[in-house]
N, CA, C and O atoms as a GROMACS GRO file, in nm:
protein
  600
    1MET      N    1  -0.164   4.179 -10.510
    1MET     CA    2  -0.258   4.091 -10.576
    1MET      C    3  -0.211   3.946 -10.570
    1MET      O    4  -0.294   3.855 -10.564
    2ASP      N    5  -0.081   3.924 -10.570
    2ASP     CA    6  -0.028   3.789 -10.562
    2ASP      C    7  -0.064   3.724 -10.428
    2ASP      O    8  -0.086   3.603 -10.422
    3GLU      N    9  -0.069   3.804 -10.321
    3GLU     CA   10  -0.107   3.750 -10.191
    3GLU      C   11  -0.251   3.701 -10.193
    3GLU      O   12  -0.283   3.597 -10.135
    4ARG      N   13  -0.337   3.774 -10.260
    4ARG     CA   14  -0.478   3.737 -10.268
    4ARG      C   15  -0.495   3.608 -10.348
    4ARG      O   16  -0.574   3.521 -10.311
    5VAL      N   17  -0.421   3.594 -10.458
    5VAL     CA   18  -0.427   3.472 -10.538
    5VAL      C   19  -0.377   3.353 -10.456
    5VAL      O   20  -0.436   3.245 -10.461
    6ALA      N   21  -0.269   3.372 -10.382
    6ALA     CA   22  -0.217   3.266 -10.296
    6ALA      C   23  -0.318   3.228 -10.188
    6ALA      O   24  -0.333   3.111 -10.155
    7GLU      N   25  -0.388   3.328 -10.134
    7GLU     CA   26  -0.490   3.301 -10.032
    7GLU      C   27  -0.606   3.219 -10.091
    7GLU      O   28  -0.655   3.127 -10.026
    8ILE      N   29  -0.648   3.253 -10.210
    8ILE     CA   30  -0.756   3.180 -10.276
    8ILE      C   31  -0.713   3.037 -10.304
    8ILE      O   32  -0.788   2.943 -10.278
    9GLN      N   33  -0.592   3.019 -10.356
    9GLN     CA   34  -0.543   2.884 -10.387
    9GLN      C   35  -0.531   2.800 -10.260
    9GLN      O   36  -0.567   2.682 -10.259
   10ALA      N   37  -0.481   2.860 -10.154
   10ALA     CA   38  -0.468   2.787 -10.027
   10ALA      C   39  -0.606   2.750  -9.972
   10ALA      O   40  -0.625   2.639  -9.922
   11GLY      N   41  -0.699   2.841  -9.983
   11GLY     CA   42  -0.835   2.813  -9.937
   11GLY      C   43  -0.899   2.700 -10.014
   11GLY      O   44  -0.963   2.612  -9.956
   12MET      N   45  -0.883   2.703 -10.146
   12MET     CA   46  -0.944   2.598 -10.228
   12MET      C   47  -0.876   2.464 -10.202
   12MET      O   48  -0.942   2.360 -10.206
   13TYR      N   49  -0.747   2.465 -10.176
   13TYR     CA   50  -0.676   2.342 -10.142
   13TYR      C   51  -0.733   2.283 -10.012
   13TYR      O   52  -0.750   2.162 -10.000
   14GLN      N   53  -0.761   2.370  -9.916
   14GLN     CA   54  -0.816   2.323  -9.788
   14GLN      C   55  -0.956   2.265  -9.806
   14GLN      O   56  -0.990   2.166  -9.741
   15TYR      N   57  -1.036   2.325  -9.892
   15TYR     CA   58  -1.169   2.269  -9.919
   15TYR      C   59  -1.158   2.133  -9.986
   15TYR      O   60  -1.233   2.040  -9.953
   16SER      N   61  -1.067   2.120 -10.079
   16SER     CA   62  -1.046   1.992 -10.147
   16SER      C   63  -1.006   1.884 -10.048
   16SER      O   64  -1.059   1.773 -10.051
   17ARG      N   65  -0.915   1.917  -9.960
   17ARG     CA   66  -0.869   1.820  -9.861
   17ARG      C   67  -0.978   1.788  -9.758
   17ARG      O   68  -0.987   1.676  -9.709
   18ALA      N   69  -1.060   1.886  -9.727
   18ALA     CA   70  -1.170   1.862  -9.631
   18ALA      C   71  -1.268   1.759  -9.687
   18ALA      O   72  -1.316   1.672  -9.614
   19ILE      N   73  -1.298   1.771  -9.814
   19ILE     CA   74  -1.388   1.673  -9.876
   19ILE      C   75  -1.322   1.535  -9.871
   19ILE      O   76  -1.384   1.437  -9.829
   20TYR      N   77  -1.198   1.529  -9.912
   20TYR     CA   78  -1.127   1.401  -9.918
   20TYR      C   79  -1.118   1.336  -9.779
   20TYR      O   80  -1.146   1.217  -9.764
   21ARG      N   81  -1.080   1.414  -9.679
   21ARG     CA   82  -1.066   1.358  -9.545
   21ARG      C   83  -1.199   1.306  -9.490
   21ARG      O   84  -1.202   1.207  -9.417
   22SER      N   85  -1.308   1.373  -9.525
   22SER     CA   86  -1.437   1.330  -9.470
   22SER      C   87  -1.494   1.206  -9.538
   22SER      O   88  -1.578   1.138  -9.479
   23ILE      N   89  -1.448   1.174  -9.659
   23ILE     CA   90  -1.509   1.060  -9.730
   23ILE      C   91  -1.411   0.949  -9.766
   23ILE      O   92  -1.454   0.845  -9.816
   24LYS      N   93  -1.282   0.966  -9.741
   24LYS     CA   94  -1.184   0.868  -9.786
   24LYS      C   95  -1.203   0.730  -9.725
   24LYS      O   96  -1.174   0.629  -9.790
   25ASP      N   97  -1.252   0.723  -9.603
   25ASP     CA   98  -1.270   0.594  -9.537
   25ASP      C   99  -1.400   0.525  -9.578
   25ASP      O  100  -1.427   0.412  -9.536
   26LEU      N  101  -1.480   0.590  -9.659
   26LEU     CA  102  -1.607   0.532  -9.702
   26LEU      C  103  -1.597   0.460  -9.836
   26LEU      O  104  -1.696   0.405  -9.884
   27THR      N  105  -1.478   0.459  -9.896
   27THR     CA  106  -1.464   0.391 -10.025
   27THR      C  107  -1.498   0.243 -10.009
   27THR      O  108  -1.501   0.191  -9.897
   28ASP      N  109  -1.522   0.178 -10.119
   28ASP     CA  110  -1.569   0.040 -10.121
   28ASP      C  111  -1.475  -0.052 -10.042
   28ASP      O  112  -1.360  -0.071 -10.082
   29PRO      N  113  -1.521  -0.109  -9.929
   29PRO     CA  114  -1.434  -0.194  -9.847
   29PRO      C  115  -1.420  -0.337  -9.900
   29PRO      O  116  -1.341  -0.415  -9.847
   30TYR      N  117  -1.496  -0.371 -10.003
   30TYR     CA  118  -1.498  -0.509 -10.050
   30TYR      C  119  -1.402  -0.536 -10.165
   30TYR      O  120  -1.409  -0.641 -10.229
   31VAL      N  121  -1.313  -0.442 -10.192
   31VAL     CA  122  -1.215  -0.462 -10.298
   31VAL      C  123  -1.078  -0.482 -10.233
   31VAL      O  124  -1.060  -0.455 -10.115
   32ASP      N  125  -0.985  -0.530 -10.312
   32ASP     CA  126  -0.852  -0.553 -10.256
   32ASP      C  127  -0.784  -0.419 -10.222
   32ASP      O  128  -0.824  -0.315 -10.275
   33PRO      N  129  -0.683  -0.422 -10.135
   33PRO     CA  130  -0.620  -0.297 -10.089
   33PRO      C  131  -0.561  -0.211 -10.202
   33PRO      O  132  -0.566  -0.088 -10.195
   34ALA      N  133  -0.507  -0.273 -10.304
   34ALA     CA  134  -0.450  -0.195 -10.414
   34ALA      C  135  -0.560  -0.119 -10.489
   34ALA      O  136  -0.541  -0.003 -10.526
   35THR      N  137  -0.671  -0.181 -10.509
   35THR     CA  138  -0.784  -0.115 -10.576
   35THR      C  139  -0.841  -0.005 -10.488
   35THR      O  140  -0.880   0.101 -10.537
   36GLN      N  141  -0.847  -0.032 -10.358
   36GLN     CA  142  -0.899   0.070 -10.266
   36GLN      C  143  -0.808   0.193 -10.266
   36GLN      O  144  -0.857   0.306 -10.259
   37LEU      N  145  -0.678   0.172 -10.274
   37LEU     CA  146  -0.584   0.284 -10.283
   37LEU      C  147  -0.605   0.361 -10.414
   37LEU      O  148  -0.600   0.484 -10.416
   38GLU      N  149  -0.628   0.288 -10.520
   38GLU     CA  150  -0.658   0.350 -10.650
   38GLU      C  151  -0.785   0.435 -10.642
   38GLU      O  152  -0.790   0.546 -10.696
   39TYR      N  153  -0.887   0.383 -10.574
   39TYR     CA  154  -1.012   0.457 -10.557
   39TYR      C  155  -0.989   0.586 -10.480
   39TYR      O  156  -1.042   0.691 -10.516
   40ARG      N  157  -0.910   0.576 -10.374
   40ARG     CA  158  -0.883   0.696 -10.294
   40ARG      C  159  -0.807   0.801 -10.375
   40ARG      O  160  -0.836   0.920 -10.365
   41ARG      N  161  -0.712   0.758 -10.456
   41ARG     CA  162  -0.640   0.853 -10.541
   41ARG      C  163  -0.734   0.918 -10.642
   41ARG      O  164  -0.723   1.038 -10.669
   42ALA      N  165  -0.824   0.840 -10.698
   42ALA     CA  166  -0.919   0.894 -10.795
   42ALA      C  167  -1.013   0.996 -10.729
   42ALA      O  168  -1.047   1.098 -10.789
   43VAL      N  169  -1.055   0.968 -10.606
   43VAL     CA  170  -1.141   1.060 -10.532
   43VAL      C  171  -1.065   1.190 -10.503
   43VAL      O  172  -1.120   1.298 -10.521
   44LEU      N  173  -0.941   1.178 -10.460
   44LEU     CA  174  -0.860   1.297 -10.433
   44LEU      C  175  -0.840   1.380 -10.560
   44LEU      O  176  -0.853   1.503 -10.557
   45ASP      N  177  -0.809   1.315 -10.669
   45ASP     CA  178  -0.792   1.387 -10.796
   45ASP      C  179  -0.920   1.459 -10.838
   45ASP      O  180  -0.916   1.574 -10.882
   46ALA      N  181  -1.033   1.392 -10.823
   46ALA     CA  182  -1.160   1.454 -10.860
   46ALA      C  183  -1.191   1.574 -10.772
   46ALA      O  184  -1.240   1.676 -10.821
   47CYS      N  185  -1.162   1.563 -10.643
   47CYS     CA  186  -1.183   1.676 -10.552
   47CYS      C  187  -1.095   1.794 -10.590
   47CYS      O  188  -1.141   1.908 -10.594
   48GLU      N  189  -0.969   1.767 -10.618
   48GLU     CA  190  -0.877   1.874 -10.654
   48GLU      C  191  -0.915   1.939 -10.786
   48GLU      O  192  -0.911   2.062 -10.798
   49LEU      N  193  -0.953   1.859 -10.884
   49LEU     CA  194  -0.993   1.914 -11.013
   49LEU      C  195  -1.118   2.002 -11.001
   49LEU      O  196  -1.127   2.106 -11.064
   50THR      N  197  -1.212   1.958 -10.920
   50THR     CA  198  -1.333   2.036 -10.901
   50THR      C  199  -1.302   2.170 -10.836
   50THR      O  200  -1.353   2.273 -10.879
   51MET      N  201  -1.219   2.169 -10.734
   51MET     CA  202  -1.185   2.294 -10.665
   51MET      C  203  -1.102   2.386 -10.755
   51MET      O  204  -1.118   2.508 -10.751
   52GLU      N  205  -1.013   2.328 -10.835
   52GLU     CA  206  -0.936   2.410 -10.929
   52GLU      C  207  -1.027   2.476 -11.031
   52GLU      O  208  -1.012   2.594 -11.063
   53ARG      N  209  -1.121   2.399 -11.082
   53ARG     CA  210  -1.214   2.456 -11.181
   53ARG      C  211  -1.302   2.562 -11.118
   53ARG      O  212  -1.329   2.665 -11.179
   54LEU      N  213  -1.346   2.538 -10.997
   54LEU     CA  214  -1.429   2.636 -10.927
   54LEU      C  215  -1.352   2.766 -10.904
   54LEU      O  216  -1.408   2.875 -10.916
   55ALA      N  217  -1.224   2.753 -10.871
   55ALA     CA  218  -1.142   2.872 -10.847
   55ALA      C  219  -1.107   2.945 -10.976
   55ALA      O  220  -1.100   3.068 -10.978
   56SER      N  221  -1.084   2.870 -11.083
   56SER     CA  222  -1.041   2.934 -11.207
   56SER      C  223  -1.157   2.987 -11.290
   56SER      O  224  -1.139   3.082 -11.366
   57ASP      N  225  -1.275   2.929 -11.278
   57ASP     CA  226  -1.388   2.970 -11.360
   57ASP      C  227  -1.518   2.964 -11.280
   57ASP      O  228  -1.606   2.884 -11.313
   58PRO      N  229  -1.532   3.046 -11.176
   58PRO     CA  230  -1.649   3.035 -11.088
   58PRO      C  231  -1.781   3.076 -11.153
   58PRO      O  232  -1.888   3.030 -11.112
   59HIS      N  233  -1.775   3.162 -11.252
   59HIS     CA  234  -1.899   3.211 -11.314
   59HIS      C  235  -1.966   3.105 -11.402
   59HIS      O  236  -2.087   3.109 -11.421
   60TYR      N  237  -1.889   3.013 -11.454
   60TYR     CA  238  -1.943   2.919 -11.552
   60TYR      C  239  -1.934   2.774 -11.507
   60TYR      O  240  -1.921   2.684 -11.590
   61PHE      N  241  -1.941   2.750 -11.377
   61PHE     CA  242  -1.939   2.614 -11.325
   61PHE      C  243  -2.067   2.593 -11.245
   61PHE      O  244  -2.072   2.616 -11.124
   62ALA      N  245  -2.171   2.549 -11.315
   62ALA     CA  246  -2.299   2.527 -11.252
   62ALA      C  247  -2.298   2.394 -11.177
   62ALA      O  248  -2.246   2.294 -11.227
   63ASN      N  249  -2.353   2.394 -11.059
   63ASN     CA  250  -2.367   2.274 -10.975
   63ASN      C  251  -2.236   2.198 -10.955
   63ASN      O  252  -2.229   2.081 -10.993
   64PRO      N  253  -2.134   2.260 -10.898
   64PRO     CA  254  -2.009   2.188 -10.878
   64PRO      C  255  -2.022   2.069 -10.783
   64PRO      O  256  -1.951   1.970 -10.797
   65ASP      N  257  -2.114   2.079 -10.686
   65ASP     CA  258  -2.132   1.966 -10.594
   65ASP      C  259  -2.190   1.845 -10.666
   65ASP      O  260  -2.147   1.732 -10.643
   66ARG      N  261  -2.286   1.868 -10.751
   66ARG     CA  262  -2.345   1.758 -10.828
   66ARG      C  263  -2.243   1.697 -10.923
   66ARG      O  264  -2.236   1.575 -10.938
   67ALA      N  265  -2.163   1.782 -10.988
   67ALA     CA  266  -2.062   1.732 -11.081
   67ALA      C  267  -1.959   1.646 -11.009
   67ALA      O  268  -1.920   1.540 -11.058
   68LEU      N  269  -1.914   1.693 -10.892
   68LEU     CA  270  -1.815   1.616 -10.816
   68LEU      C  271  -1.875   1.483 -10.770
   68LEU      O  272  -1.811   1.378 -10.781
   69PHE      N  273  -1.996   1.486 -10.719
   69PHE     CA  274  -2.057   1.361 -10.672
   69PHE      C  275  -2.073   1.262 -10.786
   69PHE      O  276  -2.051   1.142 -10.768
   70GLN      N  277  -2.112   1.310 -10.904
   70GLN     CA  278  -2.126   1.220 -11.018
   70GLN      C  279  -1.992   1.158 -11.056
   70GLN      O  280  -1.986   1.043 -11.101
   71ASP      N  281  -1.884   1.233 -11.039
   71ASP     CA  282  -1.751   1.181 -11.072
   71ASP      C  283  -1.702   1.075 -10.974
   71ASP      O  284  -1.630   0.983 -11.014
   72ILE      N  285  -1.741   1.086 -10.847
   72ILE     CA  286  -1.682   0.997 -10.746
   72ILE      C  287  -1.777   0.891 -10.692
   72ILE      O  288  -1.733   0.803 -10.619
   73ARG      N  289  -1.902   0.896 -10.724
   73ARG     CA  290  -1.998   0.804 -10.662
   73ARG      C  291  -1.969   0.658 -10.689
   73ARG      O  292  -2.004   0.572 -10.609
   74ARG      N  293  -1.905   0.627 -10.800
   74ARG     CA  294  -1.879   0.487 -10.834
   74ARG      C  295  -1.775   0.421 -10.742
   74ARG      O  296  -1.761   0.299 -10.742
   75TYR      N  297  -1.704   0.501 -10.665
   75TYR     CA  298  -1.602   0.446 -10.576
   75TYR      C  299  -1.657   0.411 -10.438
   75TYR      O  300  -1.582   0.363 -10.352
   76PHE      N  301  -1.785   0.433 -10.416
   76PHE     CA  302  -1.846   0.410 -10.285
   76PHE      C  303  -1.963   0.312 -10.297
   76PHE      O  304  -2.035   0.313 -10.397
   77PRO      N  305  -1.981   0.229 -10.196
   77PRO     CA  306  -2.098   0.140 -10.200
   77PRO      C  307  -2.226   0.222 -10.184
   77PRO      O  308  -2.223   0.333 -10.131
   78ILE      N  309  -2.335   0.168 -10.230
   78ILE     CA  310  -2.463   0.241 -10.229
   78ILE      C  311  -2.503   0.281 -10.087
   78ILE      O  312  -2.570   0.382 -10.068
   79THR      N  313  -2.462   0.204  -9.989
   79THR     CA  314  -2.498   0.234  -9.850
   79THR      C  315  -2.430   0.360  -9.798
   79THR      O  316  -2.478   0.421  -9.703
   80ASN      N  317  -2.319   0.400  -9.858
   80ASN     CA  318  -2.246   0.520  -9.814
   80ASN      C  319  -2.268   0.641  -9.903
   80ASN      O  320  -2.222   0.751  -9.870
   81GLN      N  321  -2.338   0.624 -10.013
   81GLN     CA  322  -2.348   0.734 -10.109
   81GLN      C  323  -2.427   0.854 -10.056
   81GLN      O  324  -2.396   0.967 -10.092
   82ALA      N  325  -2.525   0.833  -9.972
   82ALA     CA  326  -2.599   0.946  -9.916
   82ALA      C  327  -2.508   1.031  -9.828
   82ALA      O  328  -2.513   1.154  -9.833
   83HIS      N  329  -2.426   0.965  -9.748
   83HIS     CA  330  -2.332   1.039  -9.662
   83HIS      C  331  -2.227   1.112  -9.746
   83HIS      O  332  -2.191   1.226  -9.715
   84VAL      N  333  -2.180   1.048  -9.851
   84VAL     CA  334  -2.082   1.111  -9.940
   84VAL      C  335  -2.144   1.234 -10.007
   84VAL      O  336  -2.081   1.340 -10.013
   85ALA      N  337  -2.266   1.220 -10.056
   85ALA     CA  338  -2.334   1.333 -10.121
   85ALA      C  339  -2.352   1.448 -10.023
   85ALA      O  340  -2.334   1.564 -10.060
   86TRP      N  341  -2.387   1.418  -9.899
   86TRP     CA  342  -2.406   1.522  -9.798
   86TRP      C  343  -2.274   1.594  -9.770
   86TRP      O  344  -2.271   1.717  -9.766
   87CYS      N  345  -2.166   1.519  -9.753
   87CYS     CA  346  -2.034   1.580  -9.727
   87CYS      C  347  -1.990   1.668  -9.843
   87CYS      O  348  -1.943   1.780  -9.823
   88VAL      N  349  -2.005   1.616  -9.964
   88VAL     CA  350  -1.965   1.692 -10.082
   88VAL      C  351  -2.046   1.821 -10.092
   88VAL      O  352  -1.991   1.928 -10.120
   89THR      N  353  -2.177   1.813 -10.070
   89THR     CA  354  -2.263   1.931 -10.080
   89THR      C  355  -2.225   2.036  -9.976
   89THR      O  356  -2.216   2.154 -10.009
   90LYS      N  357  -2.202   1.995  -9.854
   90LYS     CA  358  -2.168   2.090  -9.748
   90LYS      C  359  -2.037   2.163  -9.776
   90LYS      O  360  -2.030   2.285  -9.765
   91VAL      N  361  -1.935   2.089  -9.812
   91VAL     CA  362  -1.803   2.150  -9.832
   91VAL      C  363  -1.801   2.233  -9.960
   91VAL      O  364  -1.742   2.341  -9.961
   92VAL      N  365  -1.862   2.186 -10.066
   92VAL     CA  366  -1.863   2.262 -10.190
   92VAL      C  367  -1.946   2.391 -10.174
   92VAL      O  368  -1.911   2.494 -10.231
   93THR      N  369  -2.053   2.385 -10.096
   93THR     CA  370  -2.131   2.506 -10.067
   93THR      C  371  -2.045   2.607  -9.992
   93THR      O  372  -2.050   2.727 -10.022
   94ALA      N  373  -1.968   2.560  -9.896
   94ALA     CA  374  -1.878   2.651  -9.824
   94ALA      C  375  -1.772   2.709  -9.917
   94ALA      O  376  -1.739   2.827  -9.907
   95ALA      N  377  -1.720   2.627 -10.008
   95ALA     CA  378  -1.621   2.675 -10.105
   95ALA      C  379  -1.684   2.779 -10.199
   95ALA      O  380  -1.620   2.879 -10.232
   96CYS      N  381  -1.806   2.755 -10.242
   96CYS     CA  382  -1.875   2.852 -10.329
   96CYS      C  383  -1.898   2.984 -10.256
   96CYS      O  384  -1.886   3.091 -10.316
   97ASP      N  385  -1.932   2.977 -10.127
   97ASP     CA  386  -1.947   3.099 -10.048
   97ASP      C  387  -1.815   3.175 -10.038
   97ASP      O  388  -1.812   3.298 -10.048
   98PHE      N  389  -1.706   3.101 -10.019
   98PHE     CA  390  -1.574   3.163 -10.014
   98PHE      C  391  -1.541   3.231 -10.147
   98PHE      O  392  -1.491   3.344 -10.149
   99ILE      N  393  -1.569   3.163 -10.256
   99ILE     CA  394  -1.543   3.221 -10.388
   99ILE      C  395  -1.630   3.344 -10.409
   99ILE      O  396  -1.582   3.445 -10.463
  100GLN      N  397  -1.755   3.338 -10.368
  100GLN     CA  398  -1.844   3.454 -10.384
  100GLN      C  399  -1.792   3.574 -10.305
  100GLN      O  400  -1.799   3.687 -10.354
  101GLU      N  401  -1.740   3.550 -10.185
  101GLU     CA  402  -1.680   3.659 -10.107
  101GLU      C  403  -1.562   3.720 -10.182
  101GLU      O  404  -1.544   3.841 -10.183
  102GLN      N  405  -1.481   3.634 -10.243
  102GLN     CA  406  -1.365   3.683 -10.317
  102GLN      C  407  -1.408   3.762 -10.441
  102GLN      O  408  -1.345   3.862 -10.476
  103ILE      N  409  -1.513   3.717 -10.506
  103ILE     CA  410  -1.564   3.789 -10.623
  103ILE      C  411  -1.612   3.927 -10.582
  103ILE      O  412  -1.582   4.027 -10.647
  104GLU      N  413  -1.687   3.932 -10.473
  104GLU     CA  414  -1.739   4.060 -10.425
  104GLU      C  415  -1.628   4.154 -10.381
  104GLU      O  416  -1.642   4.276 -10.389
  105ALA      N  417  -1.518   4.097 -10.336
  105ALA     CA  418  -1.404   4.179 -10.295
  105ALA      C  419  -1.318   4.221 -10.414
  105ALA      O  420  -1.224   4.300 -10.398
  106GLY      N  421  -1.350   4.169 -10.534
  106GLY     CA  422  -1.277   4.208 -10.653
  106GLY      C  423  -1.155   4.123 -10.681
  106GLY      O  424  -1.066   4.167 -10.753
  107ALA      N  425  -1.150   4.003 -10.627
  107ALA     CA  426  -1.031   3.918 -10.646
  107ALA      C  427  -1.027   3.854 -10.784
  107ALA      O  428  -0.919   3.819 -10.831
  108PHE      N  429  -1.140   3.838 -10.848
  108PHE     CA  430  -1.143   3.775 -10.979
  108PHE      C  431  -1.150   3.881 -11.088
  108PHE      O  432  -1.165   4.000 -11.059
  109ASP      N  433  -1.140   3.837 -11.210
  109ASP     CA  434  -1.141   3.927 -11.326
  109ASP      C  435  -1.025   4.025 -11.319
  109ASP      O  436  -1.040   4.142 -11.354
  110GLY      N  437  -0.910   3.978 -11.274
  110GLY     CA  438  -0.792   4.063 -11.269
  110GLY      C  439  -0.798   4.166 -11.159
  110GLY      O  440  -0.730   4.268 -11.167
  111GLY      N  441  -0.879   4.142 -11.057
  111GLY     CA  442  -0.889   4.236 -10.946
  111GLY      C  443  -0.987   4.348 -10.972
  111GLY      O  444  -0.991   4.445 -10.897
  112ILE      N  445  -1.065   4.336 -11.078
  112ILE     CA  446  -1.162   4.440 -11.110
  112ILE      C  447  -1.289   4.416 -11.029
  112ILE      O  448  -1.346   4.308 -11.034
  113ALA      N  449  -1.331   4.516 -10.956
  113ALA     CA  450  -1.454   4.504 -10.878
  113ALA      C  451  -1.575   4.509 -10.971
  113ALA      O  452  -1.566   4.560 -11.083
  114ARG      N  453  -1.686   4.456 -10.926
  114ARG     CA  454  -1.810   4.456 -11.002
  114ARG      C  455  -1.912   4.545 -10.933
  114ARG      O  456  -1.908   4.565 -10.812
  115CYS      N  457  -2.001   4.599 -11.012
  115CYS     CA  458  -2.110   4.682 -10.963
  115CYS      C  459  -2.193   4.602 -10.862
  115CYS      O  460  -2.213   4.482 -10.881
  116ARG      N  461  -2.241   4.667 -10.757
  116ARG     CA  462  -2.316   4.600 -10.652
  116ARG      C  463  -2.465   4.587 -10.685
  116ARG      O  464  -2.539   4.523 -10.610
  117ALA      N  465  -2.509   4.645 -10.793
  117ALA     CA  466  -2.651   4.641 -10.829
  117ALA      C  467  -2.687   4.508 -10.894
  117ALA      O  468  -2.601   4.431 -10.934
  118THR      N  469  -2.817   4.484 -10.903
  118THR     CA  470  -2.867   4.366 -10.973
  118THR      C  471  -2.951   4.411 -11.092
  118THR      O  472  -3.007   4.520 -11.092
  119THR      N  473  -2.957   4.326 -11.192
  119THR     CA  474  -3.035   4.358 -11.311
  119THR      C  475  -3.183   4.330 -11.285
  119THR      O  476  -3.218   4.280 -11.178
  120ARG      N  477  -3.267   4.361 -11.381
  120ARG     CA  478  -3.411   4.335 -11.366
  120ARG      C  479  -3.441   4.187 -11.352
  120ARG      O  480  -3.542   4.149 -11.292
  121LYS      N  481  -3.355   4.104 -11.405
  121LYS     CA  482  -3.375   3.959 -11.394
  121LYS      C  483  -3.318   3.902 -11.264
  121LYS      O  484  -3.326   3.782 -11.241
  122GLY      N  485  -3.261   3.988 -11.180
  122GLY     CA  486  -3.211   3.944 -11.051
  122GLY      C  487  -3.067   3.897 -11.050
  122GLY      O  488  -3.019   3.844 -10.950
  123LYS      N  489  -2.997   3.914 -11.161
  123LYS     CA  490  -2.857   3.872 -11.167
  123LYS      C  491  -2.767   3.991 -11.137
  123LYS      O  492  -2.805   4.105 -11.161
  124PRO      N  493  -2.647   3.966 -11.084
  124PRO     CA  494  -2.557   4.077 -11.053
  124PRO      C  495  -2.513   4.151 -11.180
  124PRO      O  496  -2.487   4.090 -11.283
  125CYS      N  497  -2.505   4.281 -11.170
  125CYS     CA  498  -2.455   4.362 -11.281
  125CYS      C  499  -2.309   4.328 -11.304
  125CYS      O  500  -2.232   4.314 -11.209
  126GLN      N  501  -2.269   4.314 -11.429
  126GLN     CA  502  -2.133   4.272 -11.463
  126GLN      C  503  -2.041   4.390 -11.496
  126GLN      O  504  -1.924   4.370 -11.528
  127ARG      N  505  -2.093   4.511 -11.490
  127ARG     CA  506  -2.013   4.627 -11.528
  127ARG      C  507  -1.917   4.668 -11.416
  127ARG      O  508  -1.937   4.635 -11.299
  128THR      N  509  -1.815   4.740 -11.455
  128THR     CA  510  -1.715   4.789 -11.361
  128THR      C  511  -1.766   4.918 -11.297
  128THR      O  512  -1.814   5.007 -11.368
  129PRO      N  513  -1.758   4.931 -11.165
  129PRO     CA  514  -1.806   5.053 -11.101
  129PRO      C  515  -1.714   5.172 -11.129
  129PRO      O  516  -1.600   5.156 -11.171
  130LEU      N  517  -1.767   5.288 -11.103
  130LEU     CA  518  -1.689   5.410 -11.117
  130LEU      C  519  -1.576   5.409 -11.014
  130LEU      O  520  -1.588   5.343 -10.911
  131PRO      N  521  -1.467   5.481 -11.040
  131PRO     CA  522  -1.356   5.484 -10.944
  131PRO      C  523  -1.405   5.534 -10.807
  131PRO      O  524  -1.479   5.632 -10.798
  132GLU      N  525  -1.362   5.466 -10.702
  132GLU     CA  526  -1.397   5.498 -10.564
  132GLU      C  527  -1.548   5.487 -10.536
  132GLU      O  528  -1.597   5.547 -10.441
  133ARG      N  529  -1.619   5.412 -10.617
  133ARG     CA  530  -1.764   5.395 -10.600
  133ARG      C  531  -1.799   5.247 -10.598
  133ARG      O  532  -1.717   5.162 -10.630
  134ASP      N  533  -1.922   5.219 -10.558
  134ASP     CA  534  -1.970   5.081 -10.555
  134ASP      C  535  -2.056   5.046 -10.675
  134ASP      O  536  -2.085   4.929 -10.698
  135TYR      N  537  -2.096   5.147 -10.754
  135TYR     CA  538  -2.190   5.123 -10.864
  135TYR      C  539  -2.134   5.173 -10.997
  135TYR      O  540  -2.052   5.265 -11.001
  136CYS      N  541  -2.181   5.111 -11.106
  136CYS     CA  542  -2.142   5.151 -11.241
  136CYS      C  543  -2.222   5.277 -11.281
  136CYS      O  544  -2.312   5.317 -11.208
  137PRO      N  545  -2.188   5.339 -11.396
  137PRO     CA  546  -2.261   5.458 -11.438
  137PRO      C  547  -2.412   5.435 -11.453
  137PRO      O  548  -2.491   5.526 -11.426
  138SER      N  549  -2.453   5.318 -11.494
  138SER     CA  550  -2.596   5.291 -11.511
  138SER      C  551  -2.670   5.284 -11.378
  138SER      O  552  -2.790   5.309 -11.372
  139HIS      N  553  -2.600   5.250 -11.272
  139HIS     CA  554  -2.664   5.232 -11.142
  139HIS      C  555  -2.616   5.334 -11.038
  139HIS      O  556  -2.637   5.313 -10.918
  140GLN      N  557  -2.553   5.442 -11.081
  140GLN     CA  558  -2.499   5.537 -10.985
  140GLN      C  559  -2.608   5.604 -10.901
  140GLN      O  560  -2.582   5.653 -10.791
  141HIS      N  561  -2.729   5.607 -10.954
  141HIS     CA  562  -2.840   5.665 -10.878
  141HIS      C  563  -2.869   5.584 -10.750
  141HIS      O  564  -2.922   5.639 -10.654
  142LEU      N  565  -2.836   5.458 -10.749
  142LEU     CA  566  -2.857   5.375 -10.631
  142LEU      C  567  -2.763   5.414 -10.517
  142LEU      O  568  -2.798   5.402 -10.400
  143GLU      N  569  -2.646   5.460 -10.553
  143GLU     CA  570  -2.550   5.502 -10.451
  143GLU      C  571  -2.600   5.626 -10.379
  143GLU      O  572  -2.582   5.640 -10.258
  144GLN      N  573  -2.662   5.716 -10.453
  144GLN     CA  574  -2.716   5.836 -10.392
  144GLN      C  575  -2.828   5.803 -10.294
  144GLN      O  576  -2.840   5.867 -10.190
  145ARG      N  577  -2.911   5.703 -10.326
  145ARG     CA  578  -3.018   5.660 -10.236
  145ARG      C  579  -2.962   5.601 -10.109
  145ARG      O  580  -3.012   5.626 -10.000
  146SER      N  581  -2.857   5.521 -10.123
  146SER     CA  582  -2.801   5.457 -10.005
  146SER      C  583  -2.736   5.560  -9.912
  146SER      O  584  -2.736   5.540  -9.790
  147LYS      N  585  -2.681   5.670  -9.965
  147LYS     CA  586  -2.622   5.774  -9.882
  147LYS      C  587  -2.731   5.850  -9.808
  147LYS      O  588  -2.713   5.886  -9.692
  148VAL      N  589  -2.844   5.874  -9.874
  148VAL     CA  590  -2.956   5.944  -9.812
  148VAL      C  591  -3.014   5.858  -9.699
  148VAL      O  592  -3.051   5.911  -9.594
  149ALA      N  593  -3.022   5.727  -9.721
  149ALA     CA  594  -3.077   5.636  -9.620
  149ALA      C  595  -2.986   5.627  -9.497
  149ALA      O  596  -3.033   5.603  -9.386
  150ALA      N  597  -2.858   5.647  -9.517
  150ALA     CA  598  -2.763   5.635  -9.406
  150ALA      C  599  -2.757   5.762  -9.327
  150ALA      O  600  -2.682   5.770  -9.230
   0.00000   0.00000   0.00000
């Protein structure tokens, strides 16, 4: 399990750095070099904090791309903000997909897998599946259908 946690942390670090590398040169060029360095550090910190929060609490972090962009937009001139927003959205979407893969593999919640069924409202079932199964007791009938279909 420690290997999986290390893999997730390394992946999130790479996403954070990818955002930073793609937008660091777009910071406000009309300020003095010391202020520009300060802006870059603030952007890096915001990227890292966002990725850490996404990794530590993926279920309760709505719109991480919007939150990150709101945190860093003041460091960029208005002419570059559309490009910054696009970069942030693309990389954060990829990070969210990575996190979703890890959730489906059972990496979160202490390594406990989640039922593969969805509720009537279309949200994933939060219950723990039966041992050696993909579905919880409430949805075990779905597993029988999938075996018949196969």
